[in-house]
C-alpha positions as CSV (number, residue, x, y, z in Angstrom):
1,M,-12.7,-0.4,8.7
2,I,-9.4,-0.9,9.5
3,A,-9.3,-3.9,11.8
4,S,-7.1,-4.6,14.4
5,T,-4.6,-8.0,14.5
6,S,-3.5,-9.5,18.4
7,S,0.0,-7.9,18.8
8,S,1.3,-7.1,22.7
9,A,3.3,-4.4,21.0
10,R,2.8,-1.9,18.3
11,C,6.8,-0.7,17.8
12,L,9.8,-2.6,18.7
13,R,12.4,-0.2,18.4
14,K,14.0,2.8,16.6
15,V,17.5,2.0,15.0
16,D,19.7,4.1,12.2
17,L,20.6,1.9,9.2
18,H,23.8,0.6,10.9
19,G,21.6,-1.0,13.6
20,T,22.5,1.5,16.6
21,R,19.5,1.4,18.9
22,R,17.8,4.8,19.8
23,I,15.0,4.3,21.6
24,K,14.0,1.0,23.4
25,M,10.7,-0.2,22.9
26,T,8.4,-3.7,24.0
27,S,10.4,-6.8,22.9
28,L,8.6,-9.6,21.1
29,Q,9.6,-13.0,19.9
30,T,8.0,-12.5,16.5
31,Q,10.4,-10.7,13.6
32,A,8.8,-7.2,13.2
33,I,7.9,-5.4,10.2
34,K,10.7,-2.7,9.2
35,V,9.7,1.0,7.9
36,Y,12.9,2.4,6.4
37,T,12.1,6.6,6.7
38,N,13.2,9.7,7.9
39,P,11.6,12.8,9.7
40,G,10.5,14.6,6.9
41,S,9.2,11.8,4.5
42,R,5.6,9.9,4.1
43,G,6.8,6.9,6.3
44,K,4.3,8.4,8.7
45,I,1.5,6.9,6.1
46,A,2.7,3.6,7.0
47,E,3.7,4.1,11.0
48,W,0.2,5.8,11.3
49,A,-1.5,2.6,9.3
50,L,0.6,0.2,11.3
51,A,-0.2,1.8,14.8
52,E,-4.0,1.3,13.9
53,L,-3.9,-2.0,13.0
54,N,-1.6,-2.7,16.1
55,V,1.1,-4.5,13.5
56,P,4.8,-4.5,15.5
57,Y,7.4,-3.3,13.5
58,E,10.7,-1.2,13.9
59,T,11.5,2.1,12.5
60,V,14.6,2.5,10.8
61,L,15.8,6.0,10.6
62,L,17.8,6.9,7.8
63,D,20.3,9.7,7.8
64,M,20.0,11.6,4.4
65,R,22.8,13.7,5.3
66,R,25.4,10.8,5.2
67,G,23.9,9.2,2.3
68,E,22.4,6.2,3.9
69,H,19.5,5.8,1.3
70,K,22.3,5.5,-1.2
71,T,24.5,2.7,0.7
72,P,24.1,-0.6,-1.2
73,Q,22.5,-2.2,1.8
74,Y,19.8,0.1,1.2
75,L,19.8,0.2,-3.0
76,A,18.6,-3.3,-2.5
77,I,15.8,-2.2,-0.4
78,N,15.0,0.3,-2.7
79,P,16.9,0.8,-6.0
80,F,15.5,4.6,-6.5
81,G,17.5,5.2,-2.9
82,K,13.8,7.1,-1.7
83,V,12.3,6.8,1.3
84,P,9.9,5.1,2.9
85,A,10.4,1.6,2.2
86,L,9.5,-1.8,3.7
87,E,10.8,-5.2,5.0
88,D,7.5,-7.6,5.6
89,G,9.8,-10.9,6.1
90,D,10.9,-11.6,2.3
91,L,9.1,-9.4,0.5
92,K,10.4,-5.5,0.1
93,L,8.5,-2.6,-1.3
94,F,8.8,1.4,-1.6
95,E,6.2,4.0,-2.7
96,S,4.2,5.0,0.6
97,G,1.0,3.7,-1.1
98,A,2.0,0.6,-2.1
99,I,3.3,-0.1,1.2
100,L,-0.3,1.2,2.7
101,L,-1.8,-0.9,0.7
102,H,0.1,-4.0,1.4
103,L,-0.5,-3.6,4.7
104,T,-4.2,-3.3,4.5
105,N,-4.5,-6.0,2.3
106,K,-2.6,-8.2,4.6
107,Y,-3.3,-7.3,8.1
108,G,-6.7,-5.3,7.9
109,K,-8.9,-8.2,6.7
110,L,-11.3,-6.0,4.3
111,S,-13.5,-7.7,2.2
112,T,-13.3,-7.1,-1.3
113,D,-15.2,-4.2,-1.7
114,Q,-13.6,-2.6,1.1
115,L,-9.9,-3.3,-0.6
116,A,-11.4,-1.8,-3.5
117,K,-12.2,1.5,-1.6
118,A,-9.0,1.4,0.1
119,F,-6.9,1.2,-3.7
120,Q,-9.4,4.0,-4.7
121,W,-8.7,6.6,-2.3
122,T,-4.9,5.8,-1.8
123,L,-4.5,6.4,-5.5
124,F,-6.5,9.5,-5.5
125,A,-4.6,10.6,-2.2
126,N,-0.9,9.6,-3.7
127,S,-1.7,11.6,-7.1
128,T,-4.8,13.8,-7.9
129,L,-4.9,15.0,-4.1
130,S,-1.0,15.4,-3.7
131,E,-1.1,17.0,-7.2
132,A,-3.4,19.6,-6.2
133,F,-1.5,20.7,-2.8
134,F,2.1,20.7,-3.8
135,S,2.3,20.9,-7.7
136,N,-0.5,22.7,-9.2
137,R,-2.0,24.3,-6.5
138,S,-4.8,26.5,-8.6
139,A,-6.6,23.1,-8.0
140,M,-6.7,22.9,-4.8
141,P,-9.9,24.8,-3.9
142,T,-11.7,22.5,-6.2
143,M,-10.4,19.5,-4.3
144,L,-11.1,20.7,-0.7
145,S,-14.7,22.2,-1.5
146,T,-15.4,18.8,-3.1
147,L,-13.8,16.6,0.4
148,N,-15.9,19.6,2.1
149,T,-19.1,18.6,0.8
150,L,-18.4,15.0,1.1
151,L,-17.6,15.3,4.8
152,S,-20.4,17.4,5.5
153,K,-22.3,14.3,4.9
154,S,-20.5,11.7,6.8
155,E,-17.9,12.0,9.4
156,Y,-15.6,9.9,7.7
157,L,-14.6,9.3,3.9
158,E,-16.2,5.5,4.2
159,G,-18.4,6.6,6.9
160,E,-16.6,4.7,9.7
161,F,-12.7,5.5,10.2
162,S,-10.5,3.6,7.3
163,V,-7.1,3.2,5.7
164,S,-9.2,5.7,3.5
165,D,-8.7,8.3,6.2
166,V,-5.1,7.7,6.7
167,A,-4.4,8.1,3.5
168,V,-6.2,11.1,2.4
169,G,-6.1,12.3,6.1
170,S,-2.2,12.3,6.1
171,Y,-2.1,14.8,3.3
172,L,-4.6,16.9,5.2
173,L,-2.8,17.1,7.9
174,Y,0.8,18.2,5.9
175,L,-1.3,21.1,4.9
176,P,-0.6,23.6,8.2
177,L,3.1,22.3,8.0
178,F,3.5,23.7,4.4
179,Y,0.9,26.8,4.5
180,P,0.4,28.0,7.9
181,D,-0.8,31.1,6.6
182,M,-4.0,29.3,5.3
183,F,-5.1,28.6,8.9
184,V,-5.7,32.5,10.0
185,P,-9.6,33.7,10.4
186,G,-11.4,33.6,7.5
187,G,-9.2,30.9,5.8
188,F,-9.0,27.4,5.5
189,P,-11.4,26.5,8.7
190,D,-13.9,28.9,7.5
191,K,-13.8,27.8,4.1
192,Y,-13.9,24.4,4.4
193,P,-15.2,23.5,7.9
194,A,-16.2,20.5,7.3
195,V,-12.6,19.0,6.1
196,W,-11.2,21.1,9.1
197,A,-13.5,19.5,11.5
198,Y,-12.7,15.9,10.1
199,M,-8.5,17.0,10.4
200,L,-9.3,17.8,13.6
201,K,-11.0,14.4,14.1
202,L,-8.3,13.1,13.0
203,A,-5.6,14.3,15.0
204,E,-7.5,13.7,18.2
205,R,-6.6,9.7,17.3
206,P,-4.0,8.5,19.9
207,T,-2.4,6.9,16.6
208,C,-1.9,10.1,14.5
209,P,1.8,10.8,13.9
210,A,2.8,13.4,16.4
211,P,4.2,15.7,14.0
212,Y,0.3,15.9,12.7
213,K,-0.9,16.5,15.8
214,E,1.4,19.4,16.5
215,A,0.6,21.2,13.3
216,I,-2.9,21.0,14.1
217,K,-2.2,22.3,17.4
218,Q,-0.5,25.3,16.4
219,A,-2.8,26.2,13.5
220,T,-6.0,26.0,16.3
221,D,-4.2,27.9,18.6
222,G,-2.6,30.8,16.1
223,L,0.8,29.6,16.7
224,A,1.7,29.4,13.4
225,P,4.0,32.2,11.8
226,S,2.4,34.4,9.4
227,G,5.3,34.8,6.2
228,S,7.4,33.3,8.2
229,G,8.8,31.5,4.8
230,G,12.2,28.9,5.4
231,N,11.4,25.0,5.1
232,P,7.8,24.7,5.4
233,L,9.3,20.5,6.7
234,S,11.1,22.3,9.3
235,N,8.7,21.2,12.1
236,L,8.6,17.5,10.4
237,F,12.0,17.2,11.4
238,K,10.9,18.4,15.1
239,K,9.3,15.5,16.0
240,R,8.6,11.8,15.6
């Protein structure tokens, strides 16, 4: 379970790397966590977790075309020049899984056993599941069938909503964006009904990132183009 911390706002503002304000949100007296990201990155995993935890944060959007991820300022945060990355006080972190686990450990108020489960599912999502979805697709049916069996017995991975669902759910909710042709009659929803129901439930959460919600809406409404080709990340860049 994700336990919320008391806060008067969730997101302070969104800025670019040079500090230009893009969207003004609610101001806080405390210094915000900074999430460095761009619309097509796994930074949404961190943003989703922070929203669930009700921890204030500041989104710093990097313009990759302008090379903002390769500036000395950003390389001091992530020397590999990738996104997402996070600053939490003096702590600088990169890798979405490490960021998610840090946030869970610091702000989630989990027991030792709950934290161990969070590690289990986050590492599974970022390695085994990610590889099956995007590198070794021959393993995808096995992953989805196993998840379908588990989710047919439980509403969420740990019985009630937890950080594990943010980790695994984020990758599942990417699928309509990358593989819209899977979401047709007789396709994914019929083959893996428990997983599909789980994805719908996650997308209904107010904190679920907008691109995930839009992807599920298109899949549900039958709006996903068949054989459209092009960049599967295009929808990610359309919405925050």
